[in-house]
VOGU-3710 file (C-alpha; in Angstrom, 3 decimals, decimal comma):
1> mgssrqsssq> 117,961/13,283/142,756  119,190/9,803/141,769  115,768/8,592/140,718  113,750/9,755/137,775  112,520/13,285/138,755  108,855/12,717/137,554  106,508/11,243/140,176  103,574/9,345/138,731  101,246/11,582/140,504  102,422/14,743/138,776
11> rgsltrrqfl> 102,822/13,502/135,250  100,473/15,071/132,667  100,850/15,956/128,945  102,022/19,081/127,346  103,186/21,033/124,275  103,927/24,295/122,475  102,470/27,733/121,854  101,254/30,159/119,443  101,874/33,762/118,816  99,966/36,742/117,780
21> atasagtmaa> 101,003/37,562/114,093  101,488/41,021/112,846  100,492/41,806/109,168  104,031/43,449/108,410  105,888/42,686/105,286  108,652/41,410/107,326  106,542/38,886/109,442  104,808/37,565/106,354  108,065/36,932/104,548  109,253/35,035/107,739
31> vvagsmpaya> 106,088/32,855/107,480  106,611/32,163/103,858  110,395/31,238/104,461  109,110/28,723/106,964  111,024/30,440/109,899  107,837/31,682/111,433  104,357/30,000/111,686  101,384/31,662/110,572  99,816/31,597/114,056  97,223/34,342/113,331
41> nagkkaakca> 95,669/31,971/110,638  94,254/35,096/109,278  90,450/34,429/109,166  91,042/30,672/108,488  89,028/28,422/110,827  91,488/26,419/113,154  91,570/22,619/112,747  89,490/20,935/115,514  91,593/19,714/118,475  92,068/15,906/118,607
51> ilggqpvrak> 90,691/15,887/122,185  87,546/17,314/120,578  87,236/14,729/117,770  89,776/16,285/115,314  92,929/14,706/113,952  96,058/14,977/116,209  99,107/16,997/114,837  101,404/13,917/115,310  100,771/10,196/115,298  104,468/8,783/115,208
61> pfsrwpiwdk> 106,378/8,394/118,552  109,307/10,812/119,519  112,925/9,383/119,885  113,201/6,520/122,254  115,269/6,525/125,400  117,635/5,036/126,566  119,335/4,268/123,251  121,310/1,094/122,895  123,687/-0,106/120,357  125,451/-3,418/119,475
71> saeepvlavl> 129,001/-1,979/120,219  127,926/-1,761/124,025  127,311/-5,373/124,387  130,737/-6,791/124,292  132,008/-4,685/127,149  129,291/-5,548/129,409  129,318/-9,317/128,563  133,125/-9,167/129,028  132,623/-7,877/132,672  129,940/-10,484/133,353
81> rsgkwyrgsg> 132,260/-13,348/131,975  135,226/-12,181/133,874  133,436/-12,660/137,361  135,033/-9,338/138,329  131,735/-7,394/139,099  132,736/-5,451/142,044  135,087/-2,446/141,692  137,599/-3,953/144,112  138,460/-6,842/141,792  138,037/-4,882/138,442
91> tvvsqfeeky> 139,050/-1,603/136,633  136,092/-0,373/134,601  134,664/1,729/137,405  138,097/3,556/137,716  138,400/3,682/134,112  134,781/5,625/134,000  135,885/7,901/136,946  138,848/9,157/135,083  137,111/9,631/131,784  134,214/11,472/133,563
101> aallgakrcv> 136,564/13,709/135,444  138,296/14,635/132,516  135,111/15,452/130,597  134,104/17,813/133,423  137,315/19,414/133,983  137,406/18,085/137,510  140,430/16,761/139,409  138,555/13,752/140,827  135,374/11,523/140,426  134,099/8,948/142,688
111> atmngtnsll> 131,399/6,714/141,160  128,294/5,746/143,324  125,375/3,280/143,128  122,986/6,284/142,382  122,581/10,054/142,440  120,723/9,924/145,975  123,626/8,186/147,306  126,085/10,602/145,837  124,443/13,330/147,628  124,362/11,520/150,951
121> talhcldvgv> 128,005/10,871/150,425  128,787/14,488/149,772  126,757/15,684/152,751  128,384/13,295/155,127  131,801/14,302/153,878  131,474/17,877/154,337  130,263/17,177/158,000  126,633/18,018/157,555  124,489/15,986/160,016  122,331/15,956/163,083
131> gdevivspyt> 121,165/19,466/163,982  122,312/21,348/161,006  120,389/23,278/158,487  120,844/23,284/154,601  119,527/25,858/152,382  117,893/24,042/149,438  115,931/24,887/146,244  112,271/23,913/146,856  111,663/23,247/142,940  113,441/19,853/142,546
141> fiatynvvln> 112,994/16,061/142,704  112,112/14,751/146,111  115,730/13,192/146,626  117,187/16,684/147,211  114,771/16,906/150,317  115,345/13,292/151,302  119,186/13,360/151,443  118,942/16,372/153,982  116,268/14,815/156,079  117,917/11,335/156,066
151> svalpvfadt> 121,010/13,258/157,598  118,882/14,552/160,343  119,239/18,043/159,181  116,591/20,533/158,138  116,072/21,516/154,471  115,548/25,229/154,679  114,001/26,332/151,396  114,983/29,560/149,706  112,242/30,552/147,344  112,385/30,021/143,638
161> dpetflinpd> 112,682/32,586/140,694  109,824/31,388/138,609  111,356/32,801/135,390  114,290/30,519/135,696  112,783/27,702/137,612  115,918/27,838/140,011  116,741/28,873/143,466  116,568/32,554/143,711  119,840/33,658/145,414  118,570/36,969/146,577
171> kieeritent> 116,366/34,872/148,960  119,263/32,925/150,517  120,810/35,093/153,137  117,399/35,605/154,883  117,162/31,740/155,475  120,562/31,586/156,919  120,745/30,847/160,851  123,662/29,926/163,127  123,102/26,556/162,412  123,322/26,761/158,691
181> railpvhifg> 126,107/24,421/157,259  125,692/24,384/153,634  123,882/25,371/150,488  122,475/23,005/148,089  121,668/24,558/144,880  120,048/22,389/141,956  120,659/22,896/138,355  117,130/21,805/137,558  116,467/20,398/134,228  120,043/21,070/133,330
191> lpanmtkina> 119,695/24,815/133,705  122,751/26,367/135,610  121,882/28,065/139,020  123,598/31,272/139,607  127,041/30,064/141,240  128,666/33,192/141,101  126,196/34,711/143,811  125,706/31,394/145,543  129,357/30,963/146,212  129,802/34,567/147,242
201> iakkhnlkvi> 127,115/34,161/149,865  128,756/30,857/150,938  132,227/32,489/151,352  130,687/35,311/153,276  129,046/33,136/155,849  131,804/30,211/155,777  129,140/27,630/154,305  129,870/24,590/152,048  128,373/24,268/148,590  127,089/21,110/147,357
211> edacqawlae> 125,896/21,245/143,823  122,842/19,042/142,837  123,887/18,500/139,196  121,971/15,410/138,756  120,327/16,726/135,722  123,086/18,972/134,606  125,830/16,698/132,581  127,792/19,265/130,721  125,812/22,198/131,572  128,030/25,384/132,190
221> wggkkcgtlg> 128,395/28,395/134,270  130,791/30,966/133,213  132,376/28,423/130,749  132,900/25,960/133,717  131,134/22,615/134,006  128,196/22,604/136,733  129,325/20,222/139,551  132,975/21,586/139,480  131,874/25,176/140,972  131,036/24,197/144,586
231> dlgcfsfqes> 133,012/22,140/147,235  131,538/18,884/145,660  129,107/18,187/142,793  126,796/15,340/142,534  125,371/13,588/139,368  122,805/10,719/138,588  122,979/8,165/135,951  119,458/6,885/136,231  117,654/5,345/133,211  115,813/8,765/132,217
241> khlpagegga> 119,292/10,756/132,528  121,412/11,893/129,648  124,157/9,461/130,714  122,177/6,476/131,791  123,144/3,092/133,483  119,760/2,263/134,906  120,999/3,630/138,212  124,277/5,011/138,967  125,808/8,232/140,330  129,236/10,253/141,052
251> vvgndealmd> 130,736/12,611/143,157  133,166/15,177/141,643  135,548/17,645/143,297  138,953/19,462/143,070  140,215/19,038/146,583  142,455/16,034/146,845  142,095/15,391/150,436  138,340/15,788/150,444  138,078/13,486/147,584  140,191/11,043/149,321
261> lvwsyhncgr> 137,644/11,194/152,085  134,794/10,616/149,755  136,539/7,597/148,350  137,108/6,116/151,701  133,540/6,759/152,941  131,912/5,188/149,911  134,288/2,104/150,391  133,238/1,214/153,995  135,734/3,435/155,531  138,780/1,874/154,236
271> pygsvkgktg> 142,124/3,930/153,912  142,646/5,729/150,828  145,254/8,381/150,035  145,371/10,945/152,716  142,899/8,977/154,841  145,143/6,890/156,856  145,015/4,738/160,132  146,607/2,034/161,971  143,601/-0,495/161,121  141,709/-1,583/158,245
281> ypivgnnrrm> 138,764/0,621/158,957  140,009/4,229/160,203  136,848/6,132/159,604  132,993/5,390/159,793  132,044/4,619/156,098  129,201/3,269/154,086  129,063/0,930/150,908  127,971/3,127/148,133  130,096/1,670/145,354  129,067/1,587/141,646
291> teyqaailln> 129,367/-1,920/140,043  131,615/-2,899/137,269  128,850/-3,461/134,718  127,066/-0,281/135,382  130,730/1,539/134,539  130,709/-0,404/131,343  127,381/0,596/130,168  128,448/4,335/131,097  131,834/4,177/129,183  129,599/3,305/125,967
301> qvqrleadta> 126,971/5,979/126,746  129,419/8,829/127,524  130,596/8,419/123,805  127,302/9,877/122,636  126,710/12,498/125,340  128,575/15,512/123,608  126,537/15,069/120,296  123,196/14,485/122,265  123,696/17,491/124,172  124,311/19,513/120,963
311> krvenanylt> 121,394/18,192/119,430  119,108/19,098/122,543  120,516/22,691/122,964  119,955/23,264/118,923  116,497/21,901/119,176  115,612/23,651/122,511  116,778/26,860/121,142  114,793/26,479/117,784  111,557/25,579/119,778  111,939/28,653/121,883
321> srikdipgiv> 112,010/30,667/118,632  108,897/28,991/117,583  106,821/29,550/120,645  108,381/32,525/122,427  105,420/34,855/121,239  102,309/32,654/121,631  100,149/34,411/124,311  100,135/32,484/127,598  103,279/30,646/126,830  106,327/31,807/128,544
331> phklcegatr> 109,671/29,926/127,994  112,338/29,663/130,658  114,836/32,393/131,286  118,471/31,433/131,686  120,386/33,144/134,334  122,818/35,792/133,090  126,101/34,067/133,316  124,745/30,599/132,223  126,814/29,656/129,143  125,179/26,209/128,360
341> avyhlyplry> 121,975/24,758/129,559  121,632/21,060/128,671  117,854/20,544/128,930  116,969/17,389/130,751  113,338/18,684/130,549  112,368/21,687/128,360  110,266/23,946/130,740  107,893/26,615/129,957  105,156/28,390/132,213  101,545/28,458/131,092
351> kqeqfnglsr> 99,266/31,518/131,792  95,715/30,149/131,674  94,159/33,468/131,776  95,507/34,100/128,238  93,977/30,933/127,142  90,541/32,494/128,259  90,700/30,475/131,613  91,663/26,841/129,996  92,992/24,885/132,979  96,646/23,720/132,887
361> nrflaalsae> 95,365/20,019/133,305  93,054/20,567/130,147  95,985/22,209/128,312  98,088/19,233/129,128  95,401/16,739/128,202  94,782/18,678/124,720  98,517/18,586/123,981  98,833/14,787/124,779  95,846/14,092/122,390  97,727/15,756/119,676
371> gipcsavygp> 100,649/13,462/120,212  102,775/15,570/122,312  103,825/14,185/125,633  103,970/16,729/128,396  103,967/17,067/132,073  103,476/19,427/135,001  106,402/17,781/136,737  106,925/19,046/140,213  104,354/20,173/142,777  104,971/22,111/146,155
381> qykdelieaa> 106,722/19,020/147,922  107,159/20,832/151,078  103,521/20,355/151,581  103,859/16,690/151,284  103,659/14,210/154,327  107,451/13,514/154,502  108,045/16,921/156,152  105,757/16,373/159,019  106,887/12,748/159,324  110,523/13,869/159,810
391> ltsknfkraf> 109,646/16,718/161,973  107,759/14,395/164,471  110,163/11,676/164,536  112,168/10,933/167,512  115,609/11,817/165,887  114,230/15,377/164,926  112,836/15,898/168,176  116,008/15,125/169,855  118,264/17,159/167,446  116,164/20,191/167,373
401> pkerldryrq> 114,298/22,473/169,939  110,752/22,394/169,749  110,638/26,095/169,007  112,800/25,785/166,129  110,567/23,045/164,538  107,549/24,960/165,314  109,036/28,123/163,413  110,033/25,778/160,728  106,517/24,801/159,960  105,535/28,345/159,859
411> elhypandql> 108,068/29,039/157,475  106,955/26,356/154,959  105,370/29,159/152,600  106,972/30,068/149,373  104,649/31,905/147,230  106,967/32,247/144,029  107,550/28,508/143,996  103,779/27,714/144,520  103,152/29,848/141,513  105,640/28,006/139,348
421> cqeavcftqn> 104,226/24,746/140,372  100,826/25,809/139,193  102,238/27,101/135,852  105,076/24,758/134,946  104,901/22,767/131,834  107,773/20,412/130,519  108,893/18,196/127,630  111,340/15,337/128,252  114,768/15,444/126,792  114,233/12,654/124,203
431> lllgpksdmd> 111,679/14,925/122,339  114,673/17,132/121,613  116,784/14,467/119,776  115,009/14,460/116,717  114,982/16,801/113,688  113,639/20,163/113,672  110,267/18,919/112,309  109,639/17,363/115,650  109,747/20,970/117,119  107,523/22,271/114,511
441> dianaiqkvy> 105,020/19,533/115,679  105,380/20,685/119,159  104,898/24,335/118,299  102,128/23,525/115,945  100,087/21,554/118,573  100,471/24,580/121,068  99,212/26,715/118,279  96,489/24,500/117,526  95,334/24,323/121,347  95,503/28,149/121,468
451> enrddlvksq> 93,350/28,504/118,452  90,677/26,032/119,826  90,776/27,647/123,412  87,139/28,717/123,441  85,999/25,433/122,493  88,127/23,724/124,929  86,925/26,119/127,782  83,327/25,221/126,785  84,162/21,333/127,016  85,857/21,837/130,122
461> ka> 82,826/23,301/131,757  80,458/20,734/130,040
//
């Protein structure tokens, strides 16, 4: 999950919702006070949608991302001028690792070139490889699939809970076989997965847990930071992320010996800590090191992370309050036990039957025309060509019996995730960094689309 989690083929536009207002005195008082929109528009004709020729709700852009300031320039220039661009000759990567570990409450952090390589490193260091199986969330960026396939292991999917957008822990045990080696839950959009149940299942079956926290900086489960609850946690610092450096990643953990192995492996297999040998390269390694100037950018960006996160959470909660009663708009539900979601994207489900059959694509287009960027995000990627390409490769044919690969093909059916992929609508994190009035624009645009649903359906059929 090191790259941006929106593929170009899956981008769309989308916004907020509307609700059935009652005529009670309490409701009307809330409307007058400005805490509740007058969605019912009691007898008043709705303004024409922008996509039908009306004026858009919003003409100005939302907060830009990434955000740069002058204070970041000198540290980066200092690295460039020093000629010490590689972590072996500089100290900036080490400084970032210490700071990020402390921020998460983890004992150790090893910085990598990107989030995908943090996941690959974690899989390798937990001995996941050829012929193994890994239980994976199907609703995620494709990197989560790719890292398992690149390890010549099978990504075995446990179906999604559409209400939470996360792996359904009650579907995990039925997917475990004698070859299952690990569980790879994804805290997608910064929404914490149910780590209590996942860790209990892992302990019962003697499995490793690798948290894909590539979208979950400062998210919390039970008061502890996501990424610190399994054997290893992986993060991404790609340009769209809350902590951006263009590219970058990290592996965090609390087991000193395991983190020594992570450090050694990511640095070409050189000795480190408890990883010792009689030669300069005692283990098979790789080069997945972060550069000094990436770390310099991150040390600047991390200064704004906590304040930005608080703003996103505040705006996400307010947005939910504005849209939660609009027919056909179903905001995400947090798992019981999640103590902080951080909203890399703000997700909801769109029920087109309550918009009189208005397709999701038309809904997204209408919101986009109102000045509200939105997207459908992920599709059922287990139906993409990469799965069959892997299964028919020489490596997979050597690693797995034909019977297992045939059965795997038959298992690629996940109805709950399919449903979610048909209904999901998301807003990117930068939309949550502005004032509350920006959230009002999103909510009012959804309201407007709802009130124009009949005309939009007619235009859809034209």
